[in-house]
N, C-alpha and C positions, 0 to 999 in steps of 0.2 A: 505494500500500501504505499503512497506516495503522501509519507509524513516527514516531516525534518526529525531527525535523531535516533530513529529506528533502528534496529539489528539489520534491515534489508540495504541499509546504504553501506555497511562495512563490508555484507555480502556481495555486491558490486562491485566495489575497490576491488576486490578478490577472484573476478572473474575474468581476470587475462584479457585474450584474446577477443572472446563471445561477450562483452559487455553488453551488447543490446540486449542478446539474447537473453541474458540473466536479467537486464530492464522491463523487457517483452514481459518476462514470465512472471516479475513482480506485480506487474500493473493487471497481468491476466488473472492471477491468483485472487488481487483486489477486485476485481469486478465479477468472478466465478463466485466468490465470498459474501459478496455482499457490499463490501466495506466500501467497494465504491460504486455508486447508485448511477442508473442512467441519466445522464444530464449532466455527471461531476465533469466541471472544466478543470484539466490538466495544465499543471505549469508549462509556460513557456518554454521550448527548446533550449534559450539560450539561460533559462533563470534553471533550470533542473538541471542543465550539462555545469553548470557552476557548484550546483549544491552538491552531487554526486562526484564532481573530480571527474567530468569525461567532455570528449568533444562535442560540439555541439551536433557533429554529422552523426556520429553513435547517439544520441537520443532521435534525432531524427528519422535515422534507419527502423530504430524500436518503434518509435511511432506508423511508422509504412507499414511496419510489419504487422501492428494490429487495426490499421485502418484496412489493408488488404483483407484481414480476417475477419471483417467487418464489428469488431468491437469498440473500435473509435470511429468519430467522424470529425472532420476538419473543416474548414474554407478560410480561402485567404483573408488574413485583416479579423478574425474573428477567433481563433483558436482551435483547442481541439477538444471534445469532449467523449463521454464514454457514449455509446452509441446506445438508442430505446432498446435495440432487440439485436441478435447477430442475424447474418448471412446466411438465408437458408442455402444447403445444397443444392448445385443445380442439377438438374436431370441430364444425362448421359443421351446425345441426338447422334441415332446410329448415322454414322459416315464421317462424323466429327472426331476430331481429336480428343481423346480420354482429357487432356489434362491440360488447363489451360493457367496460364502465368498471367495474373493481374500487370507484373513490370512492363511485359510488350505490350498495353495495348495501347493502340494506338491514340486513342482520346486519354488519355492518361500520362502520368507524367514518361518521358523521358530520361529512361537509366542509362548513362553514358558511365557507368562506374567501373566496367569491365569489359574488355576486349569480347566480343562473341561473334560468328562465323554465320553470314550469310548461308541463308540453304540456296546453294546453285548446283542441285543434284545429288550431293552427300547422302540426305536422307534416302531418296531412293535406293541408291547403291546402297547403304547399312542394311537395307529394308530386304534386298535380292541376296546380300551376302548372307544374314542370318536365314532365308531359304536353304540356301546353296547347304550352309553349313549344315539345320537342321536336317535336311537330305543326304547328305554325303557320310555325317558320323557316325561309327556303329555303334550299336545302341549300348553295348557295353561299356565304351570310351566316353558315355555321358553319365556314368556311374562313376568314374575314377578320378581322382585325386589328380590334379594339372602337375607336368614335368616337366623338366628341360628339353624330352623327347614334343612334350606338346605342344608346347612355347618356339620349338624351331621353328616350324612355318613363318613366324611372325617378325622374329627375327632375321632370319633371313631375306624377308620383304624389305627390312628395313634398312639391312645392311646394303642393299641396291640404289637405297635414297644418298648414301654418305659418298665422300670424296675422302680418298688417304689426304691430298693435299689441304685438306682444313680439320681435319681429325686427328693424322697421324696413322701409321701403320694399323691392323687391328685384325683378328680374326673373328667368325661370328661368336670363337668362344668368350672372348673380351665383352660380348652384350649381355646385358640383363634385363629382363623386361621387370614392368614395376605398374603398379595400380595407377600410372600417370606422374608425370612431370614430378611436380609435390613426393611424393610417394617415394622417387629414384634421389631427391635431395635428404630428405632423410634415412632411407638406405645409407647413403654414402657417409653421412656426417655418424651412424651407427659403427661403421665400418672403422673409421679411422680413428674418434674420439677417446681419448685414454686420458683414466685421473678422473677426479669426483665432480673437477669445476673446473671442467674445457672453457678454451678462449676460441671465437671465431670471429674472423673480421668479415666485413661487409662493406660495398660502397655506402657512404654515409647518406644517401639516400638511393633505396632501393626498394627491390623484393617482399614483401610481407612476408611473402611464404618461406624466405629466410628465416625470418624471427620466430615464426611458428616451429619452423624444426630444428632452431636452437634452445627454446622451450622447452620443447618435447625432450633432448638430449641433454638439460637441465647444465645448457653452457651459457656463457655469457658473450653480449657481442660487442664488439668495438668497429666504429667506424672508420672507412678509410674515407679522407677528402679527395676530390678530383680536381684536375683542371682542366682546360681544352684539349689536353690528348686524352684523359682517363686517370685513373687512381694514380695519386703523386708516387714514387718508391721511395722517397723520402720518409713520407708519415707510415707508409706500409712497413720500413725498416725499422723504424724506430717505435711503434706498433707491436713487434714481434720482438725484440729486444725489452721492452717494458712490460708487454702482458702476456708472454709467451704465447703467441696465437699458434694455432694447428691447422688452421684449413680457413682458406682465404674466399667465401662465396663470392662469384658478381657473374656478369654477363657482357661478355666483352665484345659482341656485335650489335646487342641493343640494351642499352640502359633502362630499365624499369624504375622509375616513372621517366626519364628526362630524354629517352630516344637518343641519346649521345652513344658515341661504339669509341672503344679502346682504340689508339694507332697502332699501326702494328711493333712502330718504333716501342710505345709505352710496351708496349707487351713485351717486347722483350728483356725489357728493362725490368717488369715485374718479374720475369721469370729469373734473370739470373738473381734476384733478392731470394724469392723462394728458394730457390736452388744453393744458396748459401746456408741458409738455415733450416733446409728441411722441411718446407712449410709445403702442404697439399693445396691445390687450386682447382673449384670447382666451377666449371663453367656452366652457367645454365643458359642455353640455346632455342629456347622453346618459339622461337619466330623464324626459325631457321627457312621454310620452305615457304615464306612470305616472301624471303628478300629476294630480290632482284638483285642488290647490291653487293656486292664482296668485300670485306674490309680488309682482313688477313688471318691467318690460320689460327684457330681454336688453341688454348693454353696446352690441353692434351699433346695435341702436334709437337706446340714445343716444348713440351716438359712430361716427356713421355713416361716418366719414374713417377710423378706426384701429379699429374693432370688429368680429369676426371669430365666427363661431356657428358650431360644431361639435356636433353629433350621430349619432346612429347608432340601428340597431333593436336591436342587443345586448340591452339590458335591459328590452323591451319584447316583442319578437317570438320573435327566438331568436339566440343569439352565432355561429353555424353558417353563417348568411348574413353572409357577410363584406362587408358594403356600409355606407358611409357618406356625409356630405354636410357640405361645407364653403361656407356661404355669405360670402363673402370682401365687404370693404368699397367703398365705392363709389370706384371705380377701381384695384381691383387682383384681378379679376375674369381678364385677362388672362393676369397673373402668375401667379396660382394654378394655371391653366388650364395654362400651360407647365411649371411644376413638375410636376403630376402627370402630363405627357405623358411629360417628360423620364426620370419616378419607373419609369412601368410600361407606358406605350403604353396606358394607359386599365383601365379594369372590363370584365371577359370578359359579352357579352349574355345569356351562360347567368345570370351572375349581377343583370345590373341588370334583364333580361326578367322575371324570376322573382319577383324586387320589388317591380315595378310591378302585376305580375298578383296578386298576393298582397294588396297593400293596396287593392286594386279590386276584392276578393270582398265581398260583399254583408254576409258573416259577420265581418269584419274586425275590426269596432268591438265584437262581442258577444266575439270573444276576448281581447281588450286589457280588457274591462272582467273577463271571466274572471281574468286572472293578476290584475287587480287587486285580486278577491275573496278570491283565494289569499295574495295578501301581505299585506292585511288583517288575514286569519282568522291566519298567522303570527307577526305584527307585535304584536296585542292579546293572542296567548298570551304572548309574550314579555313585555310589559309587566304581564300579570298574575300570571306570576311571578318574575320579578326587577325589578318596580315600587319595591319596596324599596331599592334601590338608584339612584344618580344614573343615568339614560339619556338620552341625545336620538333622540329615533324620531320618523316621520310614518308615518301610517295607508299614505302610497301610495309611500315610500321601503324598498327589499329589502332594508336593514339598518340598523343601529342601532348607538349608541357609547356602549358601558361604561363609567364608572370604578371604578376598583377600589376595594375598601374595602382601611382602613389594614393592612399585612402584604403585602399582595402585589406583586407586580414586576410589571411587563407579559409580559415574557419566562416568567420562572416559570410567571404562572397559564398561558399558553400549553402551555407543557411538561407540565403537571399536567392537563391539558382535553384535548393530546392524548393524553396515556398513561392517562385516562380512556375516550378514542373521542371525542372532541368536538374538530376542530380551526379553530380563529378567528386572528384577524390579531392582533398586538399594532402597538402605537401606534409602536413601531418601522421599521414595514414603510411609515409615510406620512409620516417626519420627515426632516431631512434631517441627515446625521452631525453637527453640530456644534449640532442644535437641542438646548433643555431635554427634559429626561426626563419623559416623561408618561407614567404608570399608568391605562391603559387597553386596551380593545379593541373592534376591529369586530368585529359577528357577522352572518354576511351572512344573507338568506333564498336558501335551496336548493331550486328549484319542483321538481327531480329528487330530492328527498327529503321522503319521506313526512311528513303536517301529525303523524302520530302519533310519528314518528322524530325530527322537530324538537322535539316536545315533552318526548324523553325524553332529548334533547340539552340542553335547557334546564335540565331537572331535573339533567343533573349538573353544569350551571354554578351553578347555586344553592347545592347542598350545597359547590360549590368556593369561593365567597364567602361562603357563612354560616361557616367555619372557617379561618381566613386561617393560614398557617404562623406560631406564637411567634419575635421576635425577639429577641436579646438584645445590646443595644448597649454595647459596651465602649469 
């Protein structure tokens, strides 16, 4: 229940990365118990965020979740209230999708929080692959645990998409399948971290999954600042000496969220430091199939004894096909295989066989080209509409980084955009707790939002950028 000074506030502070879910659960329990009556007005987003030490974006996500459930109602300028009645389940109409996610309702808010691929034929390819797998798989194979033998077709299919110039020399035995790229990151850390309090380095602004993986491994994070060439070698070496870093998690081709790439020369400098101190480097390259540009070889190619390569089809085909791949450094594949086996007993062949079949389809490259074209269309529209402001972007990367003009703070801008119907991510979502304040936002291309709706969302953002709030400094 939303009452100051009660036990639920402390529980929320301990909720970690799922704070918005914990807040939504607290409000939901208050509604179900009758403590929050229909018509009760909840605190404003910023007020509640300050009270429970959360970001406004976190509170807004909790409110949005409950609005989608029908437990809350909201109106611009009116506030957020407990609904008089909960939304009744809708009957399934034959021939229509069973699941409907309101975040993709074209008449509702534009969710530009996370890159999602448009459907340009891959959903039908997946359906066809499922039919094929169902028809061709022997009944006894549907009753067995998966193994390295059952995921071999997927590893072979993945290997055909790789270039030794990018990832270095490898065999199919060096490849280990995972339950998505995030699972692959966690597996790598489980394989190499040692001691009760390991230390992990990440880019100063970096993918939030690195922080989640560190938390699961009881690791402490250290941020490595960037310049225009990539991570600073001097800062990397100093952090190794002072903190005892065991692994550096980074993305050399596309830094998420800044879109920046590490130059080939800088990669060599980072590798020299890592070699000198025996530090592993995990290179997350989940946007690889989208890229028409090629910056340089991965850290695995440059650091064959300590470099790890992680990727998945989530940012090229679909995020629902939960499979990813890790290429271990020389001598580490056995350790990684054991980690994967102990963690889940393998990836279901219903997933690995579907992936292998989809990648082998004659139209697969055309689907990827279509996805690229849609991303290019949205990014070009963003540059045309917001180009007067400082942006980091690339036509083949499904998000862009936008520096806010004087007067806007990242959290306030995200809240104003959310109120206007557009959800974007604040720089706070990519920064470590003790990092410097950065007043920027990441705007993702969501292929499940129409191009027209995306342009309408850009117009909303431009109107906000053009009119920053006035501030009085006293």
